[in-house]
TIRO-2110 file (N, C-alpha, C; in Angstrom, 1 decimal):
// TIRO-2110
4.8, -19.2, -2.2, N, 1, A
5.7, -18.1, -2.6, CA, 1, A
7.1, -18.8, -2.6, C, 1, A
7.9, -18.6, -3.7, N, 2, A
9.2, -19.2, -3.8, CA, 2, A
10.3, -18.2, -4.0, C, 2, A
11.5, -18.4, -3.5, N, 3, A
12.6, -17.4, -3.6, CA, 3, A
13.4, -17.9, -4.9, C, 3, A
14.1, -17.0, -5.4, N, 4, A
15.1, -17.2, -6.5, CA, 4, A
16.3, -17.8, -5.8, C, 4, A
17.3, -18.1, -6.6, N, 5, A
18.4, -18.8, -6.1, CA, 5, A
18.2, -20.3, -6.0, C, 5, A
18.1, -20.8, -4.7, N, 6, A
17.9, -22.2, -4.5, CA, 6, A
16.5, -22.7, -4.7, C, 6, A
15.6, -21.7, -4.9, N, 7, A
14.1, -22.1, -5.2, CA, 7, A
13.5, -22.5, -3.9, C, 7, A
13.9, -22.0, -2.8, N, 8, A
13.3, -22.5, -1.5, CA, 8, A
11.9, -21.9, -1.3, C, 8, A
11.0, -22.6, -0.6, N, 9, A
9.7, -22.2, -0.3, CA, 9, A
9.8, -21.2, 0.7, C, 9, A
9.2, -20.0, 0.5, N, 10, A
9.2, -18.9, 1.5, CA, 10, A
8.0, -19.0, 2.4, C, 10, A
6.8, -19.3, 1.9, N, 11, A
5.5, -19.4, 2.5, CA, 11, A
4.5, -19.4, 1.7, C, 11, A
3.3, -19.0, 2.2, N, 12, A
2.0, -19.1, 1.5, CA, 12, A
1.3, -17.7, 1.6, C, 12, A
0.7, -17.3, 0.5, N, 13, A
0.0, -16.0, 0.4, CA, 13, A
-1.2, -16.0, 1.4, C, 13, A
-1.3, -15.1, 2.4, N, 14, A
-2.4, -15.0, 3.3, CA, 14, A
-3.4, -14.0, 2.9, C, 14, A
-2.8, -12.8, 2.5, N, 15, A
-3.7, -11.7, 2.1, CA, 15, A
-2.9, -10.9, 1.0, C, 15, A
-3.9, -10.2, 0.3, N, 16, A
-3.3, -9.2, -0.7, CA, 16, A
-3.7, -7.8, -0.2, C, 16, A
-2.7, -7.0, -0.4, N, 17, A
-3.0, -5.6, 0.1, CA, 17, A
-3.0, -4.7, -1.2, C, 17, A
-3.9, -3.8, -1.2, N, 18, A
-4.1, -2.9, -2.4, CA, 18, A
-3.6, -1.6, -2.2, C, 18, A
-3.1, -0.9, -3.1, N, 19, A
-2.8, 0.5, -3.1, CA, 19, A
-3.9, 1.4, -2.6, C, 19, A
-3.6, 2.6, -2.4, N, 20, A
-4.7, 3.5, -1.8, CA, 20, A
-5.8, 3.6, -2.8, C, 20, A
-5.5, 3.6, -4.1, N, 21, A
-6.5, 3.7, -5.2, CA, 21, A
-7.3, 2.5, -5.3, C, 21, A
-7.0, 1.4, -4.6, N, 22, A
-7.7, 0.1, -4.6, CA, 22, A
-7.9, -0.6, -5.8, C, 22, A
-7.2, -0.2, -6.9, N, 23, A
-7.2, -0.8, -8.2, CA, 23, A
-5.9, -1.5, -8.5, C, 23, A
-4.8, -1.5, -7.7, N, 24, A
-3.6, -2.2, -8.0, CA, 24, A
-3.2, -2.9, -6.7, C, 24, A
-2.3, -3.9, -6.9, N, 25, A
-1.8, -4.7, -5.7, CA, 25, A
-0.5, -3.9, -5.3, C, 25, A
-0.4, -3.7, -4.0, N, 26, A
0.7, -3.0, -3.3, CA, 26, A
1.7, -4.0, -2.8, C, 26, A
1.2, -5.2, -2.3, N, 27, A
2.0, -6.1, -1.8, CA, 27, A
1.2, -7.3, -1.4, C, 27, A
1.9, -8.4, -0.8, N, 28, A
1.3, -9.6, -0.3, CA, 28, A
1.7, -9.9, 1.0, C, 28, A
0.8, -10.4, 1.9, N, 29, A
1.2, -10.8, 3.2, CA, 29, A
1.3, -12.4, 3.1, C, 29, A
2.6, -12.8, 3.5, N, 30, A
2.9, -14.2, 3.3, CA, 30, A
3.1, -14.8, 4.7, C, 30, A
2.4, -16.0, 4.9, N, 31, A
2.6, -16.7, 6.1, CA, 31, A
3.8, -17.5, 5.9, C, 31, A
4.8, -17.4, 6.8, N, 32, A
6.1, -18.2, 6.7, CA, 32, A
5.9, -19.6, 7.0, C, 32, A
6.6, -20.5, 6.5, N, 33, A
6.7, -21.9, 6.7, CA, 33, A
7.8, -22.2, 7.9, C, 33, A
7.6, -21.6, 8.9, N, 34, A
8.5, -21.8, 10.1, CA, 34, A
7.7, -22.2, 11.4, C, 34, A
8.5, -22.5, 12.3, N, 35, A
7.8, -22.9, 13.6, CA, 35, A
6.8, -22.0, 14.2, C, 35, A
7.1, -20.7, 14.2, N, 36, A
6.3, -19.7, 14.8, CA, 36, A
5.1, -19.3, 13.8, C, 36, A
5.2, -19.7, 12.5, N, 37, A
4.1, -19.3, 11.5, CA, 37, A
4.0, -17.7, 11.4, C, 37, A
5.2, -17.1, 11.4, N, 38, A
5.2, -15.7, 11.3, CA, 38, A
4.8, -15.2, 9.9, C, 38, A
4.4, -13.9, 9.8, N, 39, A
3.9, -13.5, 8.6, CA, 39, A
4.8, -12.3, 8.2, C, 39, A
5.0, -12.0, 6.9, N, 40, A
5.8, -10.9, 6.4, CA, 40, A
5.1, -10.3, 5.2, C, 40, A
5.2, -9.0, 5.1, N, 41, A
4.6, -8.3, 3.9, CA, 41, A
5.6, -8.1, 2.9, C, 41, A
5.3, -8.5, 1.7, N, 42, A
6.3, -8.4, 0.6, CA, 42, A
5.8, -7.3, -0.3, C, 42, A
6.5, -6.2, -0.6, N, 43, A
6.0, -5.2, -1.5, CA, 43, A
6.0, -5.7, -3.0, C, 43, A
5.1, -5.2, -3.7, N, 44, A
5.0, -5.7, -5.2, CA, 44, A
6.3, -5.6, -5.9, C, 44, A
7.2, -4.6, -5.6, N, 45, A
8.4, -4.5, -6.2, CA, 45, A
9.3, -5.6, -5.9, C, 45, A
9.1, -6.4, -4.9, N, 46, A
10.0, -7.5, -4.5, CA, 46, A
9.5, -8.8, -5.2, C, 46, A
8.4, -8.7, -6.0, N, 47, A
7.9, -9.9, -6.7, CA, 47, A
8.5, -9.8, -8.1, C, 47, A
9.1, -11.0, -8.5, N, 48, A
9.6, -11.1, -9.9, CA, 48, A
8.7, -11.7, -10.8, C, 48, A
7.9, -12.6, -10.4, N, 49, A
6.9, -13.3, -11.3, CA, 49, A
5.8, -13.9, -10.6, C, 49, A
4.6, -13.7, -11.2, N, 50, A
3.4, -14.2, -10.7, CA, 50, A
2.8, -15.3, -11.6, C, 50, A
2.7, -16.5, -11.1, N, 51, A
2.2, -17.7, -12.0, CA, 51, A
0.9, -18.1, -11.5, C, 51, A
0.4, -19.1, -12.1, N, 52, A
-0.9, -19.7, -11.8, CA, 52, A
-0.9, -20.3, -10.5, C, 52, A
0.2, -20.9, -10.0, N, 53, A
0.2, -21.7, -8.7, CA, 53, A
1.3, -21.1, -7.8, C, 53, A
2.2, -20.3, -8.2, N, 54, A
3.3, -19.9, -7.4, CA, 54, A
3.7, -18.3, -7.8, C, 54, A
4.3, -17.8, -6.8, N, 55, A
4.9, -16.4, -6.9, CA, 55, A
6.4, -16.5, -6.6, C, 55, A
7.2, -15.9, -7.5, N, 56, A
8.6, -15.9, -7.4, CA, 56, A
9.1, -14.5, -6.8, C, 56, A
9.8, -14.6, -5.6, N, 57, A
10.3, -13.4, -5.1, CA, 57, A
11.8, -13.3, -5.2, C, 57, A
12.4, -12.1, -5.0, N, 58, A
13.9, -12.0, -5.1, CA, 58, A
14.5, -12.7, -3.9, C, 58, A
15.7, -13.3, -4.1, N, 59, A
16.4, -13.9, -3.2, CA, 59, A
16.9, -12.9, -2.1, C, 59, A
16.7, -13.2, -0.9, N, 60, A
17.1, -12.2, 0.3, CA, 60, A
15.9, -11.4, 0.6, C, 60, A
14.8, -11.3, -0.1, N, 61, A
13.7, -10.5, 0.2, CA, 61, A
13.1, -11.0, 1.5, C, 61, A
13.3, -10.0, 2.5, N, 62, A
12.8, -10.4, 4.0, CA, 62, A
11.4, -9.9, 4.2, C, 62, A
11.0, -8.8, 3.6, N, 63, A
9.7, -8.3, 3.9, CA, 63, A
9.7, -7.6, 5.3, C, 63, A
8.5, -7.1, 5.6, N, 64, A
8.4, -6.4, 6.9, CA, 64, A
7.2, -7.1, 7.7, C, 64, A
7.2, -6.9, 9.0, N, 65, A
6.3, -7.6, 9.8, CA, 65, A
4.9, -7.1, 9.7, C, 65, A
4.7, -5.8, 9.4, N, 66, A
3.3, -5.2, 9.2, CA, 66, A
3.0, -4.6, 8.0, C, 66, A
1.8, -4.7, 7.5, N, 67, A
1.4, -4.0, 6.3, CA, 67, A
1.5, -2.4, 6.5, C, 67, A
1.9, -1.7, 5.6, N, 68, A
2.1, -0.3, 5.8, CA, 68, A
0.6, 0.3, 6.2, C, 68, A
0.5, 1.3, 7.0, N, 69, A
-0.8, 1.7, 7.5, CA, 69, A
-1.7, 2.3, 6.5, C, 69, A
-1.2, 2.8, 5.3, N, 70, A
-2.1, 3.3, 4.4, CA, 70, A
-2.5, 2.3, 3.3, C, 70, A
-2.0, 1.0, 3.4, N, 71, A
-2.4, -0.1, 2.5, CA, 71, A
-3.8, -0.6, 2.9, C, 71, A
-4.5, -1.2, 2.0, N, 72, A
-5.8, -1.7, 2.3, CA, 72, A
-5.8, -3.2, 1.9, C, 72, A
-6.2, -4.0, 3.1, N, 73, A
-6.3, -5.5, 2.7, CA, 73, A
-7.5, -5.7, 2.0, C, 73, A
-7.3, -6.6, 0.9, N, 74, A
-8.4, -6.9, 0.0, CA, 74, A
-9.5, -7.6, 0.9, C, 74, A
-10.7, -7.0, 0.8, N, 75, A
-11.8, -7.6, 1.6, CA, 75, A
-12.2, -9.0, 1.0, C, 75, A
-12.7, -9.8, 1.9, N, 76, A
-13.1, -11.2, 1.6, CA, 76, A
-14.6, -11.3, 1.2, C, 76, A
-15.5, -10.5, 1.8, N, 77, A
-16.9, -10.6, 1.5, CA, 77, A
-17.3, -9.6, 0.4, C, 77, A
-18.2, -9.9, -0.5, N, 78, A
-18.7, -9.1, -1.5, CA, 78, A
-20.3, -9.1, -1.5, C, 78, A
-20.8, -7.9, -1.9, N, 79, A
-22.2, -7.8, -2.0, CA, 79, A
-22.6, -6.9, -3.1, C, 79, A
-23.8, -6.9, -3.6, N, 80, A
-24.2, -6.1, -4.7, CA, 80, A
-24.6, -4.6, -4.1, C, 80, A
-24.8, -3.6, -5.0, N, 81, A
-25.2, -2.3, -4.5, CA, 81, A
-26.5, -2.4, -3.9, C, 81, A
-27.3, -3.4, -4.2, N, 82, A
-28.6, -3.6, -3.5, CA, 82, A
-28.6, -4.2, -2.2, C, 82, A
-27.3, -4.5, -1.8, N, 83, A
-27.0, -5.2, -0.4, CA, 83, A
-27.2, -6.7, -0.3, C, 83, A
-27.4, -7.3, -1.5, N, 84, A
-27.5, -8.8, -1.5, CA, 84, A
-26.1, -9.3, -1.5, C, 84, A
-25.9, -10.5, -0.9, N, 85, A
-24.7, -11.3, -0.8, CA, 85, A
-24.3, -11.6, -2.1, C, 85, A
-23.1, -11.4, -2.6, N, 86, A
-22.4, -11.7, -3.9, CA, 86, A
-21.4, -12.8, -3.8, C, 86, A
-21.1, -13.3, -2.6, N, 87, A
-20.2, -14.3, -2.5, CA, 87, A
-18.9, -13.8, -1.8, C, 87, A
-17.8, -14.6, -1.9, N, 88, A
-16.6, -14.5, -1.2, CA, 88, A
-15.5, -14.2, -2.3, C, 88, A
-14.5, -13.2, -2.1, N, 89, A
-13.5, -13.0, -3.0, CA, 89, A
-12.5, -14.2, -2.8, C, 89, A
-12.3, -15.0, -3.8, N, 90, A
-11.4, -16.1, -3.7, CA, 90, A
-10.1, -15.9, -4.4, C, 90, A
-10.1, -15.1, -5.4, N, 91, A
-8.8, -14.9, -6.2, CA, 91, A
-9.0, -13.6, -6.9, C, 91, A
-7.9, -13.2, -7.6, N, 92, A
-7.9, -11.9, -8.4, CA, 92, A
-7.2, -12.3, -9.7, C, 92, A
-7.7, -11.6, -10.8, N, 93, A
-6.9, -11.5, -12.1, CA, 93, A
-6.2, -10.2, -12.1, C, 93, A
-4.9, -10.2, -12.4, N, 94, A
-4.2, -9.0, -12.4, CA, 94, A
-3.2, -9.0, -13.5, C, 94, A
-2.8, -7.8, -13.8, N, 95, A
-1.6, -7.6, -14.9, CA, 95, A
-0.4, -7.8, -14.1, C, 95, A
0.4, -8.8, -14.4, N, 96, A
1.6, -9.2, -13.6, CA, 96, A
2.7, -8.1, -13.7, C, 96, A
2.7, -7.3, -14.8, N, 97, A
3.7, -6.2, -15.0, CA, 97, A
3.4, -5.1, -14.1, C, 97, A
2.1, -4.7, -14.0, N, 98, A
1.8, -3.3, -13.4, CA, 98, A
1.1, -3.6, -12.0, C, 98, A
0.6, -4.8, -11.8, N, 99, A
-0.1, -5.1, -10.5, CA, 99, A
-1.4, -4.6, -10.5, C, 99, A
-2.0, -4.1, -11.7, N, 100, A
-3.3, -3.6, -11.7, CA, 100, A
-4.3, -4.9, -11.6, C, 100, A
-5.3, -4.6, -10.8, N, 101, A
-6.3, -5.7, -10.6, CA, 101, A
-7.3, -5.6, -11.8, C, 101, A
-7.4, -6.6, -12.6, N, 102, A
-8.3, -6.7, -13.7, CA, 102, A
-9.6, -7.2, -13.3, C, 102, A
-9.8, -8.1, -12.4, N, 103, A
-11.0, -8.7, -11.9, CA, 103, A
-10.9, -9.4, -10.6, C, 103, A
-12.0, -9.4, -9.8, N, 104, A
-12.1, -10.2, -8.6, CA, 104, A
-12.8, -11.6, -9.0, C, 104, A
-12.4, -12.6, -8.5, N, 105, A
-13.1, -13.9, -8.7, CA, 105, A
-13.9, -14.2, -7.5, C, 105, A
-15.1, -14.3, -7.6, N, 106, A
-16.1, -14.5, -6.5, CA, 106, A
-16.6, -16.0, -6.4, C, 106, A
-16.8, -16.5, -5.3, N, 107, A
-17.4, -17.9, -5.1, CA, 107, A
-18.6, -17.7, -4.1, C, 107, A
-19.7, -18.3, -4.6, N, 108, A
-20.8, -18.3, -3.7, CA, 108, A
-21.0, -19.6, -2.9, C, 108, A
-20.5, -20.7, -3.5, N, 109, A
-20.4, -22.0, -2.8, CA, 109, A
-19.7, -22.9, -3.6, C, 109, A
-19.2, -24.0, -3.0, N, 110, A
-18.4, -25.0, -3.7, CA, 110, A
-19.4, -25.7, -4.8, C, 110, A
-20.6, -25.9, -4.5, N, 111, A
-21.5, -26.5, -5.5, CA, 111, A
-21.7, -25.5, -6.7, C, 111, A
-21.9, -24.2, -6.4, N, 112, A
-22.0, -23.3, -7.6, CA, 112, A
-20.7, -23.2, -8.4, C, 112, A
-19.6, -23.2, -7.7, N, 113, A
-18.3, -23.2, -8.4, CA, 113, A
-18.2, -24.4, -9.3, C, 113, A
-18.5, -25.6, -8.9, N, 114, A
-18.4, -26.8, -9.7, CA, 114, A
-19.5, -26.6, -11.0, C, 114, A
-20.7, -26.1, -10.6, N, 115, A
-21.7, -26.1, -11.6, CA, 115, A
-21.6, -25.0, -12.6, C, 115, A
-21.2, -23.9, -12.1, N, 116, A
-21.2, -22.6, -13.1, CA, 116, A
-19.8, -22.0, -13.2, C, 116, A
-18.9, -22.3, -12.3, N, 117, A
-17.6, -21.6, -12.2, CA, 117, A
-17.7, -20.5, -11.4, C, 117, A
-16.6, -19.9, -11.1, N, 118, A
-16.5, -18.6, -10.3, CA, 118, A
-16.9, -17.5, -11.2, C, 118, A
-17.4, -16.4, -10.5, N, 119, A
-17.9, -15.2, -11.2, CA, 119, A
-16.8, -14.2, -11.2, C, 119, A
-16.5, -13.7, -12.4, N, 120, A
-15.3, -12.6, -12.6, CA, 120, A
-16.1, -11.3, -12.5, C, 120, A
-15.6, -10.4, -11.6, N, 121, A
-16.2, -9.0, -11.5, CA, 121, A
-15.1, -8.1, -11.9, C, 121, A
-15.4, -7.3, -13.0, N, 122, A
-14.5, -6.4, -13.5, CA, 122, A
-14.6, -5.0, -12.9, C, 122, A
-15.8, -4.6, -12.4, N, 123, A
-16.1, -3.3, -11.9, CA, 123, A
-16.4, -3.6, -10.5, C, 123, A
-15.7, -2.9, -9.6, N, 124, A
-15.9, -3.0, -8.2, CA, 124, A
-15.5, -1.7, -7.5, C, 124, A
-16.0, -1.5, -6.2, N, 125, A
-15.6, -0.3, -5.5, CA, 125, A
-15.4, -0.9, -4.1, C, 125, A
-14.6, -0.2, -3.3, N, 126, A
-14.3, -0.4, -1.9, CA, 126, A
-14.5, 0.8, -1.2, C, 126, A
-15.7, 1.0, -0.5, N, 127, A
-15.9, 2.2, 0.2, CA, 127, A
-15.3, 2.4, 1.5, C, 127, A
-14.8, 3.5, 1.9, N, 128, A
-14.0, 3.7, 3.1, CA, 128, A
-14.9, 3.4, 4.2, C, 128, A
-16.2, 3.6, 4.3, N, 129, A
-17.0, 3.3, 5.5, CA, 129, A
-17.4, 1.8, 5.4, C, 129, A
-17.2, 1.1, 4.4, N, 130, A
-17.4, -0.4, 4.4, CA, 130, A
-16.1, -1.2, 4.4, C, 130, A
-15.5, -1.2, 5.6, N, 131, A
-14.1, -1.8, 5.6, CA, 131, A
-14.0, -3.2, 5.1, C, 131, A
-15.0, -4.0, 5.4, N, 132, A
-15.0, -5.5, 5.2, CA, 132, A
-15.7, -6.0, 3.9, C, 132, A
-16.3, -5.0, 3.1, N, 133, A
-17.1, -5.4, 2.0, CA, 133, A
-16.6, -4.7, 0.7, C, 133, A
-16.6, -5.6, -0.5, N, 134, A
-16.5, -5.0, -1.7, CA, 134, A
-17.8, -4.8, -2.2, C, 134, A
-18.1, -3.6, -2.7, N, 135, A
-19.4, -3.2, -3.2, CA, 135, A
-19.4, -3.4, -4.7, C, 135, A
-20.3, -4.1, -5.4, N, 136, A
-20.3, -4.4, -6.7, CA, 136, A
-21.5, -3.8, -7.5, C, 136, A
-21.2, -3.6, -8.7, N, 137, A
-22.5, -3.3, -9.6, CA, 137, A
-23.4, -4.4, -9.7, C, 137, A
-24.6, -4.3, -10.1, N, 138, A
-25.6, -5.3, -10.2, CA, 138, A
-25.2, -6.4, -11.3, C, 138, A
-24.6, -5.9, -12.4, N, 139, A
-24.2, -6.7, -13.5, CA, 139, A
-22.9, -7.4, -13.4, C, 139, A
-22.8, -8.7, -13.6, N, 140, A
-21.6, -9.4, -13.4, CA, 140, A
-21.3, -10.5, -14.6, C, 140, A
-20.2, -10.7, -14.9, N, 141, A
-19.7, -11.7, -16.0, CA, 141, A
-19.4, -13.0, -15.3, C, 141, A
-19.8, -14.1, -16.0, N, 142, A
-19.4, -15.4, -15.5, CA, 142, A
-18.0, -15.7, -16.1, C, 142, A
-17.2, -16.4, -15.3, N, 143, A
-15.8, -16.8, -15.7, CA, 143, A
-16.0, -18.0, -16.6, C, 143, A
-15.2, -18.0, -17.7, N, 144, A
-15.2, -18.9, -18.8, CA, 144, A
-14.6, -20.4, -18.5, C, 144, A
-14.0, -20.5, -17.3, N, 145, A
-13.3, -21.7, -17.1, CA, 145, A
-14.3, -22.8, -16.6, C, 145, A
END
């Protein structure tokens, strides 16, 4: 994460928080590059540009220490509706202008990533009673990269 102005490095994205509808990004939790390794939550409105390898935030954007209580941290573990392990959420595809999540990118292992690429899941659900799990339909599309 880089700031405008001098282009100083602000930190590294640690978590993505979703809006209550769970279909759009509400903000990012950034681990600061300082002695204490403090974290700050940056609202999506504070983000100017999202690129492949970096995120540009407004100069002077300080963020807050805690994620708002009604935000949902994107779960890391994914499974099918049948309860089978579907891998770990490694990244997201999103519309940079609206923050809408277009797909989740799943990884089952480094070997499978190298062999087949990561799996892009466009349809997903996050159930309230399953705090740590993204529930997926059985059908998944393979990423073309």
